[in-house]
PLY file of the C-alpha trace (Angstrom):
ply
format ascii 1.0
element vertex 222
property float x
property float y
property float z
element edge 221
property int vertex1
property int vertex2
end_header
2.49 -56.17 -47.92
4.76 -54.94 -45.14
5.90 -57.64 -42.76
4.62 -57.18 -39.22
7.00 -57.62 -36.37
6.87 -57.03 -32.64
9.48 -55.54 -30.42
10.81 -57.88 -27.79
10.91 -56.33 -24.32
14.23 -57.07 -22.68
14.64 -56.27 -19.01
17.63 -54.06 -18.40
20.59 -55.35 -16.43
21.04 -53.93 -12.92
23.72 -51.32 -12.33
26.93 -53.19 -11.34
27.16 -53.45 -7.57
30.73 -52.16 -7.41
29.44 -48.77 -8.59
27.07 -48.30 -5.65
27.87 -50.79 -2.87
29.29 -48.04 -0.61
25.80 -46.51 -0.43
24.65 -49.40 1.81
26.93 -48.03 4.56
25.06 -44.72 4.69
21.99 -43.97 6.84
18.84 -43.94 4.73
17.90 -40.44 5.92
21.23 -39.04 4.70
20.98 -36.31 2.07
24.25 -37.63 0.65
22.66 -41.04 0.09
19.75 -39.59 -1.89
22.05 -37.30 -3.89
24.31 -40.29 -4.64
21.30 -42.39 -5.63
20.24 -39.74 -8.13
23.78 -39.62 -9.52
23.89 -43.42 -9.78
20.59 -43.47 -11.65
21.76 -40.78 -14.05
24.75 -43.01 -14.79
22.48 -46.06 -15.12
20.29 -44.25 -17.65
23.31 -43.09 -19.61
24.79 -46.61 -19.76
21.50 -48.42 -20.33
21.20 -50.08 -16.93
18.12 -50.47 -14.77
17.40 -47.72 -12.23
18.64 -48.37 -8.70
16.13 -48.35 -5.81
16.41 -48.26 -2.03
15.26 -51.90 -2.01
18.35 -52.74 -4.08
20.60 -50.99 -1.57
18.79 -52.28 1.53
17.23 -55.58 0.40
14.36 -57.06 2.46
14.75 -60.47 4.04
12.15 -63.06 5.04
12.12 -64.41 8.59
10.02 -66.90 10.52
6.75 -65.18 11.51
5.41 -65.36 15.07
2.30 -67.37 15.99
-0.82 -65.92 14.39
1.04 -64.58 11.35
1.75 -66.08 7.94
4.75 -63.97 6.92
7.30 -61.50 8.23
9.71 -59.48 6.09
12.46 -57.25 7.48
13.23 -54.20 5.34
16.34 -52.21 6.35
15.58 -48.48 6.34
12.18 -49.32 4.88
10.00 -46.91 6.85
9.94 -43.13 6.85
7.79 -41.39 9.45
7.21 -37.95 10.95
9.62 -37.90 13.89
8.46 -34.52 15.18
4.94 -35.84 15.79
6.23 -38.69 17.95
8.71 -36.42 19.76
5.82 -34.18 20.77
4.13 -37.18 22.43
7.15 -39.05 23.81
9.66 -36.94 25.82
12.13 -39.86 25.94
12.39 -40.03 22.14
15.54 -38.46 20.65
14.83 -38.12 16.89
17.40 -37.67 14.15
15.79 -34.90 12.16
12.19 -34.01 11.34
11.64 -37.33 9.56
13.40 -40.65 10.05
14.06 -43.77 8.02
14.25 -46.92 10.13
14.27 -50.69 9.65
10.72 -52.04 9.52
9.15 -55.46 10.06
6.26 -56.09 7.67
3.81 -58.78 8.78
0.63 -60.44 7.49
-1.72 -62.05 10.02
-3.42 -65.39 9.47
-6.59 -63.39 8.76
-4.88 -61.46 5.97
-4.40 -58.15 7.79
-1.18 -56.27 7.07
0.79 -54.36 9.68
4.31 -53.20 10.29
6.44 -52.12 13.21
9.84 -50.63 13.95
11.99 -50.67 17.06
12.78 -47.16 18.30
14.47 -48.18 21.54
17.94 -47.28 20.13
16.62 -43.73 19.59
15.44 -43.21 23.15
17.33 -41.36 25.90
20.10 -43.23 27.71
17.91 -43.51 30.80
15.16 -45.24 28.81
17.63 -47.53 27.06
18.94 -48.64 30.44
15.61 -50.25 31.31
15.55 -53.99 30.60
13.07 -56.82 30.97
14.55 -59.80 32.76
15.09 -62.79 30.42
12.41 -64.99 32.00
9.78 -62.38 31.10
11.05 -61.50 27.62
9.31 -64.30 25.70
5.95 -63.66 27.38
6.14 -59.93 26.61
7.06 -60.65 22.96
4.08 -63.01 22.62
1.69 -60.47 24.15
3.05 -57.73 21.88
2.34 -59.71 18.69
-1.13 -60.67 19.92
-2.01 -57.07 20.77
-0.82 -55.74 17.40
-2.75 -58.49 15.62
-5.97 -57.56 17.38
-5.60 -53.89 16.46
-4.77 -54.66 12.83
-7.64 -57.14 12.36
-10.38 -55.51 14.41
-9.39 -51.85 14.75
-9.64 -52.10 18.52
-7.23 -53.49 21.07
-7.11 -54.52 24.66
-7.61 -51.89 27.36
-3.85 -51.71 27.93
-3.31 -48.04 27.06
-1.03 -45.49 28.71
-3.26 -42.87 30.24
-2.29 -39.33 29.29
-0.39 -40.15 26.08
-2.16 -40.35 22.71
-1.90 -43.63 20.81
0.42 -45.45 23.23
-0.21 -49.04 24.37
1.55 -51.59 26.53
1.81 -55.36 26.37
2.41 -57.22 29.61
3.95 -60.56 30.48
0.94 -61.50 32.61
-1.60 -60.27 35.12
0.73 -60.82 38.06
3.80 -59.05 36.71
4.83 -55.47 36.04
7.03 -56.49 33.09
5.77 -54.52 30.09
6.59 -53.35 26.56
5.40 -49.90 25.53
4.60 -49.17 21.90
2.85 -46.49 19.87
0.78 -46.15 16.75
2.62 -44.07 14.12
1.71 -43.14 10.57
4.21 -43.47 7.71
4.33 -40.71 5.13
2.91 -42.99 2.44
-0.11 -43.93 4.62
0.53 -47.65 4.24
-0.61 -50.46 6.58
-1.19 -49.96 10.30
2.20 -49.03 11.74
3.55 -49.33 15.27
6.81 -48.48 17.04
8.38 -50.15 20.08
9.33 -47.43 22.57
10.67 -49.17 25.66
10.26 -51.84 28.32
10.41 -52.23 32.05
11.14 -55.33 34.16
8.87 -56.80 36.84
9.56 -54.04 39.33
7.31 -51.24 40.57
10.13 -48.70 40.89
11.34 -49.50 37.36
7.82 -48.99 36.05
7.56 -45.61 37.77
10.97 -44.63 36.39
10.13 -45.45 32.78
6.83 -43.57 33.00
8.83 -40.52 34.09
11.70 -41.01 31.62
9.69 -42.11 28.59
6.42 -40.25 28.96
7.16 -37.46 31.41
4.40 -38.81 33.65
4.23 -39.50 37.37
2.49 -42.70 38.35
0 1
1 2
2 3
3 4
4 5
5 6
6 7
7 8
8 9
9 10
10 11
11 12
12 13
13 14
14 15
15 16
16 17
17 18
18 19
19 20
20 21
21 22
22 23
23 24
24 25
25 26
26 27
27 28
28 29
29 30
30 31
31 32
32 33
33 34
34 35
35 36
36 37
37 38
38 39
39 40
40 41
41 42
42 43
43 44
44 45
45 46
46 47
47 48
48 49
49 50
50 51
51 52
52 53
53 54
54 55
55 56
56 57
57 58
58 59
59 60
60 61
61 62
62 63
63 64
64 65
65 66
66 67
67 68
68 69
69 70
70 71
71 72
72 73
73 74
74 75
75 76
76 77
77 78
78 79
79 80
80 81
81 82
82 83
83 84
84 85
85 86
86 87
87 88
88 89
89 90
90 91
91 92
92 93
93 94
94 95
95 96
96 97
97 98
98 99
99 100
100 101
101 102
102 103
103 104
104 105
105 106
106 107
107 108
108 109
109 110
110 111
111 112
112 113
113 114
114 115
115 116
116 117
117 118
118 119
119 120
120 121
121 122
122 123
123 124
124 125
125 126
126 127
127 128
128 129
129 130
130 131
131 132
132 133
133 134
134 135
135 136
136 137
137 138
138 139
139 140
140 141
141 142
142 143
143 144
144 145
145 146
146 147
147 148
148 149
149 150
150 151
151 152
152 153
153 154
154 155
155 156
156 157
157 158
158 159
159 160
160 161
161 162
162 163
163 164
164 165
165 166
166 167
167 168
168 169
169 170
170 171
171 172
172 173
173 174
174 175
175 176
176 177
177 178
178 179
179 180
180 181
181 182
182 183
183 184
184 185
185 186
186 187
187 188
188 189
189 190
190 191
191 192
192 193
193 194
194 195
195 196
196 197
197 198
198 199
199 200
200 201
201 202
202 203
203 204
204 205
205 206
206 207
207 208
208 209
209 210
210 211
211 212
212 213
213 214
214 215
215 216
216 217
217 218
218 219
219 220
220 221
């Protein structure tokens, strides 16, 4: 009688870092990066190593979640979205190509809802980037932003803080008696994952600054 035996599955070793570490210096949307990744994986297959992924090149990190959330993970270049769609809505947005890969924050609320957001302020016009919330309002705006996203992710509806005249754009404010606000939009990643938002800009507690960012960011007159 033939002896039975079973094959032991052995996980392959990762491709040595010295063969691909320079890829981490490239922007994730770069064609050269993706061509180099394919070349690296052809080499990995030939030498018997495990295939390399974007998570290997840009590893996610855990960070302390805000109140109301159980986890937050930051993934460098972890989100690809349709930049042309957002550019059509937001005149102050200066995209880098038809689609963009950006760093994303992935969060889970204390009710189990998943959401993610990216910060697009570095990709706005210089005029928009020049707008800043004063430090004493920053923490309050951050807190309101996380609360507003949480409500949308868990209930599908948010507060009535929407920018009139622009589709899918909201604002979070430091309080009822201040003009300090953060503006953010709902965007959809190409893989149709969890509810996804993007920070667009902010204005300090100043009426003229608010009017300016409406003009610069949205092309609207208040």
